[in-house]
C-alpha positions in Angstrom: 6.3 156.8 -179.8 7.0 160.3 -179.5 4.0 161.4 -177.9 4.6 158.5 -175.5 8.1 159.5 -174.6 7.5 163.4 -173.9 4.1 162.5 -172.5 3.8 164.6 -168.8 4.0 161.8 -166.2 1.6 160.5 -164.8 0.5 161.5 -161.3 -1.0 158.6 -158.8 -4.3 159.2 -157.3 -4.3 160.3 -154.0 -4.3 157.7 -151.2 -7.5 157.2 -149.3 -6.1 157.5 -145.7 -9.7 157.5 -144.1 -9.3 154.1 -142.7 -6.1 155.6 -140.6 -7.6 158.2 -139.4 -7.2 157.0 -135.8 -3.3 157.3 -136.3 -3.6 161.1 -136.8 -3.2 163.2 -134.1 -5.3 166.4 -133.7 -6.5 169.3 -131.5 -9.1 167.3 -130.4 -7.8 164.0 -129.8 -4.1 164.6 -128.8 -4.8 164.7 -124.9 -6.7 161.4 -125.1 -3.9 159.5 -126.6 -1.4 160.8 -124.7 -0.3 157.9 -123.2 -0.1 156.0 -125.9 3.8 155.9 -126.6 4.0 151.8 -127.7 6.0 150.8 -124.3 6.4 147.1 -123.9 4.1 145.6 -120.8 7.5 145.1 -119.0 8.1 149.0 -119.4 4.4 149.7 -117.8 4.6 147.0 -114.8 8.2 148.2 -113.6 6.7 151.7 -113.1 3.5 151.0 -112.3 2.7 147.6 -110.9 3.1 148.8 -107.1 0.7 151.8 -107.1 -1.7 150.0 -109.5 -1.2 146.8 -107.2 -1.9 148.8 -104.1 -4.9 151.0 -105.5 -6.1 147.2 -106.5 -6.1 146.1 -102.8 -7.5 149.4 -101.3 -10.7 148.6 -103.4 -11.2 145.2 -102.4 -10.9 145.8 -99.1 -13.4 149.2 -98.8 -15.6 148.5 -101.6 -18.3 145.9 -101.2 -19.2 145.6 -105.1 -15.3 144.5 -106.0 -15.3 142.0 -103.0 -18.5 140.6 -103.9 -17.4 140.4 -107.6 -14.2 138.4 -106.4 -16.2 136.0 -104.0 -18.8 135.4 -106.5 -15.8 134.6 -109.5 -13.9 132.5 -106.8 -16.8 130.1 -105.9 -18.0 129.9 -109.3 -14.7 128.7 -109.7 -13.7 126.7 -107.7 -17.0 125.9 -105.3 -15.9 124.4 -102.1 -14.0 121.4 -103.1 -12.3 122.7 -106.1 -11.4 120.1 -109.0 -10.9 116.4 -108.9 -8.5 114.5 -110.4 -8.6 111.2 -112.7 -5.7 109.5 -114.1 -6.6 108.1 -117.3 -3.3 105.2 -118.5 -3.0 101.3 -118.8 -2.4 100.4 -115.9 -5.4 100.5 -113.4 -3.3 99.9 -110.0 -1.0 103.5 -111.1 -4.2 105.4 -111.7 -6.0 104.5 -108.7 -3.0 104.8 -106.5 -2.0 108.3 -108.0 -5.6 109.3 -107.7 -5.3 108.5 -103.8 -2.1 110.2 -103.1 -3.1 113.2 -104.9 -6.3 113.3 -102.9 -4.4 112.9 -99.4 -1.9 115.7 -100.4 -4.3 117.8 -101.8 -6.1 117.9 -98.4 -3.1 120.1 -97.0 -0.6 121.0 -98.8 0.3 124.2 -97.0 3.5 124.3 -95.3 2.1 126.6 -92.4 -0.6 123.8 -91.9 -3.8 126.4 -92.9 -4.7 126.1 -96.2 -6.4 122.8 -98.0 -5.6 122.5 -101.2 -8.9 124.3 -102.9 -8.4 127.2 -100.1 -5.0 127.6 -101.6 -6.2 128.0 -104.9 -8.9 130.5 -103.9 -6.4 132.6 -102.8 -4.1 132.2 -106.2 -7.1 133.3 -107.7 -7.7 136.4 -105.3 -4.2 137.6 -106.0 -4.7 137.7 -109.5 -7.4 140.2 -109.2 -5.1 142.4 -106.7 -1.7 141.3 -107.7 -2.1 139.8 -111.3 0.0 136.8 -110.1 0.6 134.5 -107.7 3.9 132.5 -106.2 4.2 129.2 -104.4 8.0 128.1 -103.2 8.0 124.6 -103.1 9.4 123.5 -100.3 9.4 120.1 -98.0 8.3 118.8 -94.3 9.3 116.1 -92.9 6.9 113.1 -92.0 5.1 110.2 -93.7 3.5 109.9 -97.0 4.7 112.7 -99.4 6.8 115.4 -97.9 6.3 118.5 -100.5 4.5 121.4 -99.4 3.9 124.7 -100.7 4.4 128.4 -99.3 2.6 130.9 -101.0 4.1 134.3 -101.2 2.8 137.7 -101.9 3.9 139.2 -104.9 5.2 142.3 -103.5 8.3 140.4 -101.9 9.4 139.7 -105.5 12.0 142.5 -105.9 15.3 143.3 -107.7 18.0 143.3 -104.7 19.6 146.4 -104.3 23.1 145.0 -105.0 21.8 144.1 -108.4 20.2 146.7 -109.6 22.3 147.7 -112.3 22.2 143.3 -113.4 20.1 143.5 -117.0 19.4 140.0 -116.2 17.1 140.9 -113.4 13.9 142.5 -114.1 11.4 142.8 -111.1 12.8 140.2 -109.1 13.0 137.6 -111.9 16.4 136.8 -113.2 16.5 135.1 -116.7 18.4 134.2 -119.3 18.9 135.7 -122.9 15.5 133.6 -124.2 13.8 135.3 -121.6 13.2 132.1 -119.7 13.2 132.8 -115.3 16.3 131.3 -113.8 16.1 132.4 -110.6 13.5 134.6 -108.1 14.6 136.9 -105.7 12.6 136.6 -102.8 12.6 139.6 -100.2 12.8 139.5 -96.7 9.3 139.7 -95.5 10.0 141.5 -92.4 12.5 144.1 -94.0 9.7 145.2 -96.5 9.8 148.9 -96.8 13.2 149.8 -95.2 16.6 150.1 -96.6 18.3 147.1 -95.4 16.2 144.7 -97.6 17.8 141.3 -97.8 16.5 138.8 -100.0 17.5 135.0 -101.4 17.6 133.7 -104.7 15.6 130.9 -105.1 15.9 128.7 -108.4 13.2 128.8 -110.8 12.1 125.0 -110.3 11.6 126.0 -106.8 9.2 128.8 -108.0 5.2 128.4 -109.3 4.9 131.4 -110.8 1.4 132.0 -112.1 -0.1 135.0 -114.4 -2.0 135.6 -117.6 0.5 136.4 -120.3 -0.5 139.2 -122.8 2.7 140.1 -124.4 5.4 138.1 -125.4 8.3 138.5 -123.1 5.9 139.3 -119.8 7.7 138.8 -117.0 5.3 140.0 -114.2 1.7 139.8 -114.1 -1.1 143.0 -114.3 -3.6 143.0 -111.5 -7.4 141.6 -113.4 -8.6 145.0 -111.9 -6.5 147.5 -113.3 -8.7 147.7 -116.9 -11.1 149.2 -114.3 -10.0 150.7 -111.5 -10.9 153.8 -112.9 -14.6 152.9 -113.6 -14.5 151.7 -110.1 -13.1 155.1 -108.8 -15.4 157.5 -111.0 -18.7 155.4 -110.3 -17.3 155.3 -106.5 -17.1 159.7 -106.6 -20.2 159.9 -108.6 -22.5 157.9 -105.9 -21.1 160.2 -103.5 -22.0 163.5 -105.3 -25.1 162.3 -106.2 -25.7 161.3 -102.3 -24.3 164.9 -101.3 -26.5 166.3 -103.8 -29.8 164.7 -102.7 -29.0 165.2 -99.0 -28.2 169.4 -99.8 -31.7 169.3 -101.0 -33.0 167.2 -98.0 -31.0 169.5 -95.6 -32.7 172.7 -96.8 -36.1 172.0 -95.3 -37.9 174.9 -97.0 -38.2 178.7 -98.4 -40.3 181.7 -97.7 -41.8 182.5 -100.8 -44.0 185.5 -101.1 -47.2 184.2 -102.9 -48.7 188.1 -103.4 -47.0 191.5 -104.1 -49.0 193.2 -101.5 -48.3 190.9 -98.8 -47.0 192.2 -95.7 -43.2 191.6 -95.1 -42.7 188.7 -91.9 -41.0 190.4 -89.2 -37.9 188.1 -90.0 -34.9 189.5 -92.1 -33.5 187.8 -95.2 -31.1 185.3 -94.9 -32.2 184.5 -91.2 -33.7 181.0 -90.2 -35.6 179.3 -87.9 -36.7 176.0 -86.6 -39.6 174.1 -87.4 -40.4 171.1 -85.3 -41.0 168.1 -87.1 -45.0 166.9 -87.5 -46.1 170.2 -86.7 -48.8 172.2 -88.5 -47.9 175.7 -88.5 -49.3 179.2 -90.4 -47.5 181.6 -92.5 -48.0 185.3 -92.7 -50.8 186.4 -95.3 -49.6 185.8 -98.7 -46.6 184.2 -97.7 -46.0 180.5 -98.4 -42.9 178.0 -97.9 -42.0 176.0 -100.6 -39.0 172.9 -100.5 -36.0 172.8 -102.7 -36.8 169.9 -105.2 -34.0 167.7 -105.3 -32.5 166.8 -109.2 -30.9 163.8 -107.5 -30.3 161.2 -108.5 -31.7 161.2 -112.0 -33.9 159.0 -113.6 -30.7 157.8 -115.4 -29.3 157.0 -112.0 -30.1 153.1 -111.7 -29.3 152.9 -115.6 -26.2 154.2 -116.0 -24.5 152.6 -112.7 -25.4 149.4 -114.3 -23.5 150.1 -117.3 -20.7 151.1 -115.2 -21.2 147.6 -113.4 -20.8 145.9 -116.4 -17.5 147.2 -117.3 -16.3 145.9 -114.2 -17.2 142.2 -114.9 -16.5 142.1 -118.8 -12.9 141.1 -118.5 -14.1 137.9 -116.6 -17.4 137.4 -118.9 -19.2 138.0 -116.0 -22.7 139.2 -116.7 -24.5 142.1 -114.7 -26.6 139.6 -113.2 -23.4 137.8 -111.1 -22.4 141.5 -110.5 -25.4 142.5 -109.0 -26.7 138.5 -108.1 -30.1 139.4 -109.6 -31.9 138.5 -112.2 -35.5 140.0 -112.0 -34.9 141.9 -115.2 -33.8 138.4 -117.1 -35.8 135.8 -118.7 -35.0 132.2 -119.0 -33.2 132.6 -122.5 -30.8 135.7 -121.4 -30.0 134.3 -118.1 -29.4 131.2 -120.0 -27.2 133.0 -122.6 -25.7 135.2 -120.5 -24.3 132.2 -118.0 -23.3 129.8 -120.9 -21.4 133.0 -121.7 -19.9 133.4 -118.4 -19.0 129.4 -118.0 -16.9 129.7 -121.3 -14.9 132.7 -119.6 -14.7 130.0 -116.2 -13.4 127.0 -118.1 -11.0 129.0 -119.7 -9.3 130.0 -116.3 -9.8 126.1 -115.4 -8.0 124.8 -118.4 -5.1 127.5 -117.7 -4.7 126.4 -114.1 -4.5 122.9 -115.1 -1.8 123.5 -117.4 0.2 125.8 -116.0 -0.1 124.6 -112.2 -2.6 121.7 -111.4 -0.6 119.0 -114.0 2.9 120.5 -112.5 1.7 119.4 -108.9 0.4 115.9 -109.9 3.7 115.6 -111.4 5.8 116.4 -108.6 3.6 114.0 -106.3 4.1 111.2 -108.1 7.9 111.6 -108.9 8.3 111.6 -105.2 6.0 109.0 -104.9 8.0 106.9 -107.6 11.0 107.5 -105.7 10.0 106.3 -102.3 8.6 103.0 -104.5 4.8 103.8 -102.6 3.7 104.4 -106.8 4.2 101.6 -109.4 6.2 102.4 -112.8 4.2 105.6 -114.6 2.6 103.4 -117.8 2.8 105.2 -121.4 0.3 108.0 -122.3 -1.0 108.4 -118.5 -2.8 111.8 -118.9 -4.8 114.2 -116.2 -8.2 114.7 -116.4 -9.4 116.8 -114.2 -13.5 117.7 -113.0 -14.5 121.4 -112.0 -17.8 121.9 -110.1 -20.3 123.4 -112.4 -23.0 125.6 -111.7 -26.5 124.4 -111.3 -28.8 124.9 -114.5 -31.2 127.6 -115.0 -34.2 125.2 -116.1 -33.3 121.8 -115.0 -36.1 120.1 -116.8 -35.1 121.3 -120.0 -31.5 120.7 -119.5 -32.2 117.3 -118.6 -34.3 116.6 -121.6 -31.6 117.9 -123.7 -29.0 115.8 -122.3 -31.5 113.1 -123.0 -31.4 113.2 -126.2 -28.2 113.8 -126.9 -27.4 110.5 -125.3 -30.1 108.9 -127.0 -28.6 109.6 -130.4 -24.7 109.4 -129.6 -23.6 112.8 -130.0 -23.1 112.9 -126.0 -20.8 110.5 -124.1 -22.1 109.7 -120.3 -18.9 110.6 -118.7 -19.4 114.0 -120.6 -22.7 114.1 -119.4 -21.3 114.0 -115.7 -18.2 116.1 -116.1 -20.6 118.7 -117.4 -22.4 118.4 -114.0 -18.8 118.0 -112.0 -18.9 114.5 -111.2 -16.3 112.2 -111.9 -17.1 108.9 -114.2 -15.3 106.2 -112.5 -16.5 107.5 -108.6 -20.2 107.9 -110.1 -20.2 104.1 -111.8 -18.7 102.6 -108.4 -20.6 104.3 -106.5 -24.1 103.6 -108.5 -23.3 99.9 -108.7 -22.7 99.8 -104.4 -26.0 101.4 -104.1 -28.1 99.8 -106.6 -26.9 96.4 -105.2 -27.6 97.8 -101.7 -31.3 98.4 -102.8 -31.6 95.6 -104.6 -30.6 93.1 -101.6 -33.8 94.8 -100.0 -36.0 94.3 -103.0 -36.2 97.8 -104.5 -35.8 97.3 -107.9 -35.0 100.9 -109.8 -34.7 101.4 -114.1 -30.7 101.3 -113.2 -29.8 98.8 -110.5 -29.8 95.5 -110.9 -32.9 93.1 -110.5 -33.1 91.5 -106.8 -31.8 88.0 -106.3 -34.4 85.4 -107.1 -35.9 83.1 -104.1 -32.9 80.1 -103.8 -36.2 77.9 -102.8 -37.5 78.4 -106.4 -36.2 76.1 -109.0 -34.0 77.7 -111.6 -34.9 77.5 -114.9 -38.9 76.3 -114.2 -41.8 78.1 -114.0 -43.9 78.6 -111.1 -46.9 76.1 -110.6 -45.9 74.6 -114.1 -47.9 71.7 -114.9 -46.3 68.4 -115.7 -46.6 67.0 -119.8 
């Protein structure tokens, strides 16, 4: 007992902090982590959004690789016609009428009459790459049918008014309540951009469509999708220029006079002087002298591999593989191309789902509401929901994909509607089309496995075999 009472206190073993070495600041890493200060994304956007947006727009306008990446992404995401709507509910009349109203309105929702629905959607996606967000004002245009119209607004016009500069509820042009919910958007007059007498107008949040990728809780504005790779783009362009300069320098220095033998008589020209050599002409050198050309070391043997690795970084944020960035799959076999394509398609589906939930469903609700107020749409049934069918890129090997699809349909692990949706085809439209065309083929005596049988000859007795003998 006494030994226990008077024993020296036990010293805890030293803690092993190896797993937290990344949290240490040393002479070697302090420069790398100098800007890791824990600011919120709103603080970073408030200080650098304009500069990053300007640089992203500059690269898109001057870099064909970046412009091509965005163009390919928009084409794969939206294609030429964009998504098609299918309304599923208990009332067939309501479903078909709302689908017709949406198709009619989506054909030209732009207040200026310039952008069809798919074109406006593509413009919004391009703005996500350059500005990180898209804005549209809900307005009206007098006329027949649905009067709802959209006015796309560039995000640079969303700014805090000078008169409200000290208002803590307004951040980067968005007025919010204490919970962070947007209440009003302050849109600057486009004609007053860049001047001191900026005029702006506040619009209620219900009148604004504001889409951006939320990366942090409480985020107010969106960050350009190109922000993370802007430095990579700049480094690669500078590197290409430097490689070209080195190769051009070696090519411009056509040759040097080199003394081959120690006893060679010096030429009559002085050191450092130059003379012209006519193209495709043989010439003689003084005895013991020769001409040598500078050996170019650029581009190096790893030049293409290096460029491909840096280009791969540009598409990583949206799961775009290198073969889509380069539009070249010569180094891919079927398996690798199919795997890369599947990952890319999963990334596209994620963005498509976000567009449905954040914007498209809301627009359909607005169209249905206006049509209902005008008594142009029956009452909405309980549980009505919207199904969007997006265009799908063709398979790498259609035969193999068709065989796999046939097996899944046979063992009931794949529904026909899902199989059609995987090809970007609406189920109801496809069934109606098949029935109509099948009947037309049957009328002319063409029988297909999925078509109804041709009509029987009316002169032939029904229910009796041809040339049957009487009993």
